[in-house]
DRENTORKOL-3810 file (N, C-alpha, C; in nm, 4 decimals):
REM DRENTORKOL-3810
@n.u->-6.9670; n.v->-2.0614; n.w->-9.9652; ca.u->-6.8792; ca.v->-2.0890; ca.w->-9.8278; c.u->-6.9839; c.v->-2.0709; c.w->-9.6931
@n.u->-7.0746; n.v->-2.1070; n.w->-9.6867; ca.u->-7.1208; ca.v->-2.0610; ca.w->-9.5876; c.u->-7.1555; c.v->-2.1632; c.w->-9.4492
@n.u->-7.0729; n.v->-2.2897; n.w->-9.5038; ca.u->-7.0592; ca.v->-2.3651; ca.w->-9.3717; c.u->-6.9089; c.v->-2.3285; c.w->-9.3176
@n.u->-6.9490; n.v->-2.2972; n.w->-9.1637; ca.u->-6.8287; ca.v->-2.2482; ca.w->-9.1221; c.u->-6.7228; c.v->-2.3719; c.w->-9.1037
@n.u->-6.7318; n.v->-2.4491; n.w->-9.0840; ca.u->-6.6720; ca.v->-2.5852; ca.w->-9.1073; c.u->-6.5887; c.v->-2.5601; c.w->-9.2258
@n.u->-6.5981; n.v->-2.5311; n.w->-9.3433; ca.u->-6.5284; ca.v->-2.5088; ca.w->-9.4828; c.u->-6.4913; c.v->-2.3886; c.w->-9.4518
@n.u->-6.4779; n.v->-2.2317; n.w->-9.3584; ca.u->-6.3804; ca.v->-2.1451; ca.w->-9.3897; c.u->-6.2827; c.v->-2.1634; c.w->-9.2632
@n.u->-6.3054; n.v->-2.2320; n.w->-9.1647; ca.u->-6.1778; ca.v->-2.3117; ca.w->-9.0849; c.u->-6.1026; c.v->-2.4067; c.w->-9.1489
@n.u->-6.1725; n.v->-2.5086; n.w->-9.2471; ca.u->-6.0856; ca.v->-2.5431; ca.w->-9.3423; c.u->-5.9794; c.v->-2.4983; c.w->-9.4424
@n.u->-6.0231; n.v->-2.4077; n.w->-9.4718; ca.u->-5.9768; ca.v->-2.2874; ca.w->-9.5515; c.u->-5.8440; c.v->-2.2422; c.w->-9.4550
@n.u->-5.8817; n.v->-2.1965; n.w->-9.3666; ca.u->-5.7886; ca.v->-2.1130; ca.w->-9.2307; c.u->-5.6725; c.v->-2.1912; c.w->-9.1935
@n.u->-5.7151; n.v->-2.3118; n.w->-9.1936; ca.u->-5.6005; ca.v->-2.3989; ca.w->-9.1747; c.u->-5.5303; c.v->-2.4702; c.w->-9.2652
@n.u->-5.5801; n.v->-2.4796; n.w->-9.3388; ca.u->-5.4948; ca.v->-2.5032; ca.w->-9.5067; c.u->-5.3841; c.v->-2.4015; c.w->-9.5350
@n.u->-5.4331; n.v->-2.3052; n.w->-9.4832; ca.u->-5.3579; ca.v->-2.1810; ca.w->-9.5521; c.u->-5.2371; c.v->-2.1860; c.w->-9.4469
@n.u->-5.2754; n.v->-2.1529; n.w->-9.3231; ca.u->-5.1920; ca.v->-2.1718; ca.w->-9.2379; c.u->-5.0517; c.v->-2.2816; c.w->-9.2556
@n.u->-5.0923; n.v->-2.4297; n.w->-9.2653; ca.u->-4.9905; ca.v->-2.5372; ca.w->-9.3416; c.u->-4.8850; c.v->-2.4857; c.w->-9.4015
@n.u->-4.9802; n.v->-2.4209; n.w->-9.5350; ca.u->-4.8892; ca.v->-2.3917; ca.w->-9.6708; c.u->-4.7851; c.v->-2.3125; c.w->-9.6291
@n.u->-4.8388; n.v->-2.1483; n.w->-9.5722; ca.u->-4.7563; ca.v->-2.0912; ca.w->-9.5193; c.u->-4.6658; c.v->-2.1192; c.w->-9.4445
@n.u->-4.6374; n.v->-2.1988; n.w->-9.3251; ca.u->-4.5336; ca.v->-2.2107; ca.w->-9.2670; c.u->-4.4734; c.v->-2.3364; c.w->-9.3237
@n.u->-4.5016; n.v->-2.3794; n.w->-9.3925; ca.u->-4.4273; ca.v->-2.4714; ca.w->-9.5167; c.u->-4.3450; c.v->-2.3900; c.w->-9.5847
@n.u->-4.3771; n.v->-2.3194; n.w->-9.6592; ca.u->-4.2885; ca.v->-2.2454; ca.w->-9.6967; c.u->-4.2030; c.v->-2.1858; c.w->-9.6374
@n.u->-4.2662; n.v->-2.1153; n.w->-9.5451; ca.u->-4.1564; ca.v->-2.0133; ca.w->-9.4457; c.u->-4.0620; c.v->-2.0966; c.w->-9.4039
@n.u->-4.0360; n.v->-2.2366; n.w->-9.3550; ca.u->-3.9466; ca.v->-2.3458; ca.w->-9.3373; c.u->-3.8558; c.v->-2.3424; c.w->-9.4190
@n.u->-3.9196; n.v->-2.3597; n.w->-9.5315; ca.u->-3.8362; ca.v->-2.4003; ca.w->-9.6376; c.u->-3.7563; c.v->-2.2760; c.w->-9.7178
@n.u->-3.7841; n.v->-2.1427; n.w->-9.6940; ca.u->-3.7453; ca.v->-2.0145; ca.w->-9.6998; c.u->-3.6210; c.v->-2.0224; c.w->-9.5935
@n.u->-3.6572; n.v->-2.0341; n.w->-9.4509; ca.u->-3.5236; ca.v->-1.9952; ca.w->-9.3637; c.u->-3.4366; c.v->-2.1157; c.w->-9.3743
@n.u->-3.4679; n.v->-2.2090; n.w->-9.4335; ca.u->-3.3376; ca.v->-2.3287; ca.w->-9.4351; c.u->-3.2389; c.v->-2.2866; c.w->-9.5795
@n.u->-3.3181; n.v->-2.2160; n.w->-9.6824; ca.u->-3.2069; ca.v->-2.1834; ca.w->-9.7763; c.u->-3.1453; c.v->-2.0445; c.w->-9.7173
@n.u->-3.2526; n.v->-1.9880; n.w->-9.6604; ca.u->-3.1720; ca.v->-1.8208; ca.w->-9.6076; c.u->-3.0188; c.v->-1.9131; c.w->-9.4875
@n.u->-3.0553; n.v->-1.9901; n.w->-9.4700; ca.u->-2.9312; ca.v->-2.0531; ca.w->-9.3566; c.u->-2.8182; c.v->-2.0822; c.w->-9.4522
@n.u->-2.8046; n.v->-2.1488; n.w->-9.5573; ca.u->-2.7454; ca.v->-2.2536; ca.w->-9.6616; c.u->-2.6835; c.v->-2.1007; c.w->-9.7300
@n.u->-2.7575; n.v->-1.9827; n.w->-9.7874; ca.u->-2.7333; ca.v->-1.8614; ca.w->-9.8521; c.u->-2.6203; c.v->-1.8189; c.w->-9.7337
@n.u->-2.6301; n.v->-1.7833; n.w->-9.6009; ca.u->-2.5860; ca.v->-1.6972; ca.w->-9.5303; c.u->-2.4302; c.v->-1.7731; c.w->-9.5087
@n.u->-2.4532; n.v->-1.8851; n.w->-9.4912; ca.u->-2.3098; ca.v->-1.9906; ca.w->-9.4692; c.u->-2.2298; c.v->-1.9765; c.w->-9.5748
@n.u->-2.2959; n.v->-1.9909; n.w->-9.7621; ca.u->-2.2061; ca.v->-1.9593; ca.w->-9.8751; c.u->-2.1118; c.v->-1.8218; c.w->-9.8613
@n.u->-2.2179; n.v->-1.7232; n.w->-9.7834; ca.u->-2.1812; ca.v->-1.5452; ca.w->-9.7714; c.u->-2.0692; c.v->-1.5820; c.w->-9.6844
@n.u->-2.0807; n.v->-1.6230; n.w->-9.5749; ca.u->-1.9990; ca.v->-1.6049; ca.w->-9.4396; c.u->-1.8716; c.v->-1.6604; c.w->-9.5245
@n.u->-1.8774; n.v->-1.7859; n.w->-9.5721; ca.u->-1.7672; ca.v->-1.8271; ca.w->-9.6524; c.u->-1.6653; c.v->-1.7761; c.w->-9.7318
@n.u->-1.7608; n.v->-1.6971; n.w->-9.8161; ca.u->-1.7179; ca.v->-1.6038; ca.w->-9.9305; c.u->-1.6280; c.v->-1.4829; c.w->-9.8252
@n.u->-1.6840; n.v->-1.4022; n.w->-9.7732; ca.u->-1.6502; ca.v->-1.3154; ca.w->-9.6728; c.u->-1.4976; c.v->-1.3800; c.w->-9.6316
@n.u->-1.4805; n.v->-1.4699; n.w->-9.5379; ca.u->-1.3600; ca.v->-1.4953; ca.w->-9.5097; c.u->-1.2419; c.v->-1.5213; c.w->-9.6128
@n.u->-1.3067; n.v->-1.5726; n.w->-9.7337; ca.u->-1.2001; ca.v->-1.6376; ca.w->-9.8265; c.u->-1.1398; c.v->-1.4632; c.w->-9.8775
@n.u->-1.2356; n.v->-1.3757; n.w->-9.8835; ca.u->-1.1772; ca.v->-1.2506; ca.w->-9.9296; c.u->-1.1463; c.v->-1.1572; c.w->-9.8218
@n.u->-1.1258; n.v->-1.2390; n.w->-9.7201; ca.u->-1.0581; ca.v->-1.1748; ca.w->-9.6012; c.u->-1.1248; c.v->-1.0309; c.w->-9.5426
@n.u->-1.2669; n.v->-1.0524; n.w->-9.5154; ca.u->-1.3257; ca.v->-0.9498; ca.w->-9.4853; c.u->-1.3346; c.v->-0.8833; c.w->-9.3009
@n.u->-1.4108; n.v->-0.7642; n.w->-9.2919; ca.u->-1.3372; ca.v->-0.7386; ca.w->-9.1688; c.u->-1.3965; c.v->-0.7830; c.w->-9.0816
@n.u->-1.3377; n.v->-0.8051; n.w->-8.9123; ca.u->-1.3860; ca.v->-0.9244; ca.w->-8.8166; c.u->-1.5171; c.v->-0.9090; c.w->-8.7724
@n.u->-1.5643; n.v->-0.7243; n.w->-8.7533; ca.u->-1.7159; ca.v->-0.6824; ca.w->-8.7364; c.u->-1.8070; c.v->-0.7090; c.w->-8.8247
@n.u->-1.7575; n.v->-0.7261; n.w->-8.9385; ca.u->-1.8448; ca.v->-0.7485; ca.w->-9.0864; c.u->-1.8971; c.v->-0.9251; c.w->-9.0320
@n.u->-1.7531; n.v->-0.9973; n.w->-9.0226; ca.u->-1.8230; ca.v->-1.1253; ca.w->-9.0267; c.u->-1.9150; c.v->-1.2025; c.w->-8.8891
@n.u->-1.8652; n.v->-1.0698; n.w->-8.7916; ca.u->-1.9335; ca.v->-1.1398; ca.w->-8.6725; c.u->-2.1128; c.v->-1.0825; c.w->-8.7027
@n.u->-2.1284; n.v->-0.9634; n.w->-8.7648; ca.u->-2.2520; ca.v->-0.9186; ca.w->-8.8055; c.u->-2.3113; c.v->-1.0777; c.w->-8.9006
@n.u->-2.2392; n.v->-1.0976; n.w->-8.9805; ca.u->-2.3055; ca.v->-1.2242; ca.w->-9.0448; c.u->-2.3422; c.v->-1.3158; c.w->-9.0029
@n.u->-2.2497; n.v->-1.3485; n.w->-8.8497; ca.u->-2.2370; ca.v->-1.5034; ca.w->-8.7966; c.u->-2.3780; c.v->-1.4336; c.w->-8.7398
@n.u->-2.3968; n.v->-1.3401; n.w->-8.6776; ca.u->-2.5080; ca.v->-1.3075; ca.w->-8.5821; c.u->-2.6462; c.v->-1.3492; c.w->-8.6832
@n.u->-2.6460; n.v->-1.2889; n.w->-8.8025; ca.u->-2.7708; ca.v->-1.3162; ca.w->-8.8950; c.u->-2.7922; c.v->-1.4517; c.w->-8.9143
@n.u->-2.6656; n.v->-1.5047; n.w->-8.9109; ca.u->-2.6655; ca.v->-1.6698; ca.w->-8.9594; c.u->-2.7608; c.v->-1.7543; c.w->-8.8657
@n.u->-2.7221; n.v->-1.6778; n.w->-8.7059; ca.u->-2.7733; ca.v->-1.7683; ca.w->-8.6081; c.u->-2.9102; c.v->-1.7451; c.w->-8.6001
@n.u->-2.9509; n.v->-1.6036; n.w->-8.6023; ca.u->-3.0883; ca.v->-1.5933; ca.w->-8.5991; c.u->-3.1992; c.v->-1.6939; c.w->-8.7240
@n.u->-3.1147; n.v->-1.6705; n.w->-8.8632; ca.u->-3.2142; ca.v->-1.7580; ca.w->-8.9348; c.u->-3.2003; c.v->-1.9150; c.w->-8.8493
@n.u->-3.0732; n.v->-1.9761; n.w->-8.8345; ca.u->-3.0400; ca.v->-2.1086; ca.w->-8.7587; c.u->-3.2084; c.v->-2.1093; c.w->-8.6272
@n.u->-3.2054; n.v->-2.0098; n.w->-8.5992; ca.u->-3.2871; ca.v->-2.0637; ca.w->-8.4591; c.u->-3.4531; c.v->-2.0331; c.w->-8.4877
@n.u->-3.4515; n.v->-2.0017; n.w->-8.6252; ca.u->-3.5937; ca.v->-1.9697; ca.w->-8.7026; c.u->-3.6514; c.v->-2.1171; c.w->-8.7268
@n.u->-3.5820; n.v->-2.1919; n.w->-8.7676; ca.u->-3.6202; ca.v->-2.3386; ca.w->-8.8453; c.u->-3.6547; c.v->-2.4140; c.w->-8.7303
@n.u->-3.6290; n.v->-2.4345; n.w->-8.6113; ca.u->-3.6981; ca.v->-2.4932; ca.w->-8.5388; c.u->-3.8117; c.v->-2.4616; c.w->-8.4658
@n.u->-3.8432; n.v->-2.3058; n.w->-8.4450; ca.u->-3.9717; ca.v->-2.2422; ca.w->-8.4324; c.u->-4.0504; c.v->-2.2647; c.w->-8.5350
@n.u->-4.0325; n.v->-2.2887; n.w->-8.6912; ca.u->-4.1236; ca.v->-2.2857; ca.w->-8.7590; c.u->-4.1698; c.v->-2.4345; c.w->-8.7883
@n.u->-4.0361; n.v->-2.5481; n.w->-8.7710; ca.u->-4.0541; ca.v->-2.6644; ca.w->-8.7506; c.u->-4.1900; c.v->-2.6978; c.w->-8.5990
@n.u->-4.1460; n.v->-2.6589; n.w->-8.5423; ca.u->-4.2897; ca.v->-2.7272; ca.w->-8.4287; c.u->-4.4021; c.v->-2.5874; c.w->-8.4644
@n.u->-4.4361; n.v->-2.5146; n.w->-8.4978; ca.u->-4.5594; ca.v->-2.4563; ca.w->-8.5464; c.u->-4.6027; c.v->-2.5269; c.w->-8.6373
@n.u->-4.5283; n.v->-2.5504; n.w->-8.7739; ca.u->-4.6021; ca.v->-2.6401; ca.w->-8.8892; c.u->-4.6067; c.v->-2.7723; c.w->-8.8010
@n.u->-4.5490; n.v->-2.8216; n.w->-8.7213; ca.u->-4.5999; ca.v->-2.9752; ca.w->-8.6937; c.u->-4.7472; c.v->-2.9481; c.w->-8.6377
@n.u->-4.7816; n.v->-2.8264; n.w->-8.5272; ca.u->-4.9189; ca.v->-2.8141; ca.w->-8.4563; c.u->-5.0102; c.v->-2.7669; c.w->-8.5405
@n.u->-4.9850; n.v->-2.6943; n.w->-8.6437; ca.u->-5.0609; ca.v->-2.6611; ca.w->-8.7765; c.u->-5.1162; c.v->-2.8106; c.w->-8.8571
@n.u->-5.0078; n.v->-2.8703; n.w->-8.8763; ca.u->-5.0229; ca.v->-2.9807; ca.w->-8.9457; c.u->-5.0909; c.v->-3.1214; c.w->-8.8868
@n.u->-5.0953; n.v->-3.1181; n.w->-8.7301; ca.u->-5.1946; ca.v->-3.2205; ca.w->-8.6645; c.u->-5.3042; c.v->-3.1605; c.w->-8.6385
@n.u->-5.3193; n.v->-3.0316; n.w->-8.6539; ca.u->-5.4750; ca.v->-2.9900; ca.w->-8.6357; c.u->-5.5368; c.v->-3.0101; c.w->-8.7538
@n.u->-5.4416; n.v->-2.9822; n.w->-8.8553; ca.u->-5.5394; ca.v->-3.0157; ca.w->-9.0185; c.u->-5.5819; c.v->-3.1187; c.w->-9.0244
@n.u->-5.4919; n.v->-3.2269; n.w->-8.9728; ca.u->-5.5112; ca.v->-3.3775; ca.w->-9.0144; c.u->-5.6202; c.v->-3.4101; c.w->-8.9545
@n.u->-5.6583; n.v->-3.3582; n.w->-8.8077; ca.u->-5.7281; ca.v->-3.4005; ca.w->-8.6938; c.u->-5.8855; c.v->-3.3193; c.w->-8.7936
@n.u->-5.8937; n.v->-3.2269; n.w->-8.8515; ca.u->-6.0346; ca.v->-3.1876; ca.w->-8.9006; c.u->-6.0529; c.v->-3.2309; c.w->-9.0170
@n.u->-5.9313; n.v->-3.3096; n.w->-9.1249; ca.u->-5.9633; ca.v->-3.3555; ca.w->-9.1935; c.u->-6.0377; c.v->-3.5075; c.w->-9.2027
@n.u->-5.9660; n.v->-3.5416; n.w->-9.0468; ca.u->-6.0500; ca.v->-3.7102; ca.w->-8.9957; c.u->-6.1490; c.v->-3.6913; c.w->-8.9727
@n.u->-6.2177; n.v->-3.5593; n.w->-8.9113; ca.u->-6.3414; ca.v->-3.5193; ca.w->-8.8243; c.u->-6.4570; c.v->-3.4811; c.w->-8.9526
@n.u->-6.4515; n.v->-3.4447; n.w->-9.0218; ca.u->-6.4852; ca.v->-3.3647; ca.w->-9.1286; c.u->-6.5124; c.v->-3.4496; c.w->-9.2846
@n.u->-6.5396; n.v->-3.5833; n.w->-9.2498; ca.u->-6.5359; ca.v->-3.6677; ca.w->-9.3995; c.u->-6.6236; c.v->-3.6030; c.w->-9.4596
@n.u->-6.7285; n.v->-3.5596; n.w->-9.4162; ca.u->-6.8461; ca.v->-3.5066; ca.w->-9.5167; c.u->-6.8766; c.v->-3.4441; c.w->-9.5896
@n.u->-6.7302; n.v->-3.3372; n.w->-9.5615; ca.u->-6.6661; ca.v->-3.2359; ca.w->-9.6539; c.u->-6.5884; c.v->-3.2849; c.w->-9.7406
@n.u->-6.5718; n.v->-3.4232; n.w->-9.7838; ca.u->-6.4797; ca.v->-3.4838; ca.w->-9.8877; c.u->-6.5469; c.v->-3.4340; c.w->-10.0143
@n.u->-6.6380; n.v->-3.4198; n.w->-10.0413; ca.u->-6.6925; ca.v->-3.3119; ca.w->-10.1674; c.u->-6.6318; c.v->-3.2025; c.w->-10.1930
@n.u->-6.5820; n.v->-3.1202; n.w->-10.1296; ca.u->-6.6027; ca.v->-2.9523; ca.w->-10.1242; c.u->-6.4390; c.v->-2.9277; c.w->-10.2010
@n.u->-6.4042; n.v->-2.8360; n.w->-10.2511; ca.u->-6.2834; ca.v->-2.8113; ca.w->-10.2749; c.u->-6.1881; c.v->-2.8013; c.w->-10.1796
@n.u->-6.2039; n.v->-2.7357; n.w->-10.0832; ca.u->-6.1371; ca.v->-2.6561; ca.w->-9.9908; c.u->-6.0915; c.v->-2.8067; c.w->-9.8916
@n.u->-6.1623; n.v->-2.9052; n.w->-9.9124; ca.u->-6.1209; ca.v->-3.0253; ca.w->-9.8230; c.u->-6.0448; c.v->-3.1316; c.w->-9.9289
@n.u->-6.0513; n.v->-3.0773; n.w->-10.0545; ca.u->-5.9548; ca.v->-3.1717; ca.w->-10.1675; c.u->-5.8150; c.v->-3.0855; c.w->-10.1393
@n.u->-5.8513; n.v->-2.9626; n.w->-10.1587; ca.u->-5.7335; ca.v->-2.8633; ca.w->-10.1376; c.u->-5.6115; c.v->-2.8852; c.w->-9.9736
@n.u->-5.7088; n.v->-2.8833; n.w->-9.9034; ca.u->-5.6154; ca.v->-2.9522; ca.w->-9.7632; c.u->-5.5572; c.v->-3.0867; c.w->-9.7467
@n.u->-5.6356; n.v->-3.1542; n.w->-9.8401; ca.u->-5.5630; ca.v->-3.3056; ca.w->-9.8452; c.u->-5.3968; c.v->-3.2625; c.w->-9.9217
@n.u->-5.4357; n.v->-3.1764; n.w->-10.0413; ca.u->-5.2972; ca.v->-3.2039; ca.w->-10.0850; c.u->-5.2020; c.v->-3.0838; c.w->-10.0604
@n.u->-5.2472; n.v->-3.0102; n.w->-9.9294; ca.u->-5.1579; ca.v->-2.9406; ca.w->-9.8927; c.u->-5.0893; c.v->-3.0184; c.w->-9.8195
@n.u->-5.1635; n.v->-3.0790; n.w->-9.6932; ca.u->-5.0738; ca.v->-3.2066; ca.w->-9.6159; c.u->-4.9615; c.v->-3.2683; c.w->-9.6650
@n.u->-5.0078; n.v->-3.3125; n.w->-9.8057; ca.u->-4.9291; ca.v->-3.3990; ca.w->-9.8606; c.u->-4.8044; c.v->-3.3753; c.w->-9.9036
@n.u->-4.8112; n.v->-3.2420; n.w->-9.9376; ca.u->-4.6835; ca.v->-3.1508; ca.w->-9.9552; c.u->-4.6015; c.v->-3.1231; c.w->-9.8617
@n.u->-4.6834; n.v->-3.0563; n.w->-9.7405; ca.u->-4.6042; ca.v->-3.0192; ca.w->-9.5903; c.u->-4.5250; c.v->-3.1319; c.w->-9.5292
@n.u->-4.5959; n.v->-3.2621; n.w->-9.5601; ca.u->-4.5445; ca.v->-3.3924; ca.w->-9.5105; c.u->-4.3190; c.v->-3.3748; c.w->-9.5477
@n.u->-4.3422; n.v->-3.3412; n.w->-9.6150; ca.u->-4.1421; ca.v->-3.3381; ca.w->-9.6299; c.u->-4.0827; c.v->-3.2339; c.w->-9.5494
@n.u->-4.1824; n.v->-3.1307; n.w->-9.5190; ca.u->-4.0783; ca.v->-3.0158; ca.w->-9.4073; c.u->-4.1291; c.v->-3.0847; c.w->-9.2801
@n.u->-4.1860; n.v->-3.2059; n.w->-9.2501; ca.u->-4.1948; ca.v->-3.2233; ca.w->-9.1016; c.u->-4.0711; c.v->-3.3617; c.w->-9.0962
@n.u->-4.0503; n.v->-3.3494; n.w->-8.9663; ca.u->-3.9528; ca.v->-3.4129; ca.w->-8.9101; c.u->-4.0001; c.v->-3.6203; c.w->-8.9315
@n.u->-3.9015; n.v->-3.7191; n.w->-8.9735; ca.u->-3.9583; ca.v->-3.8144; ca.w->-9.0214; c.u->-3.9043; c.v->-3.9010; c.w->-8.8930
END
């Protein structure tokens, strides 16, 4: 991997992969937290506990748009690099980048 473009391609691919995964984790956390709050409400939990859990939910919900924005930017950068570096098409890094872009599409707004 002596070509610096391959190194950049690998880095950008890793960023898209990580942010895509991160967004999915935050979305799952929001669902889990909502379920936890509902369970606490039905069990008649203390108001203080409920408020704290609501704060945790709000924090998780705020992270989703942030991840979304960062993912969209990283996706765009990697897509642009793929378009501009077509001579790297034969490399494993290029193939991996294309696969990650395809996987990440589900986490982008339509």
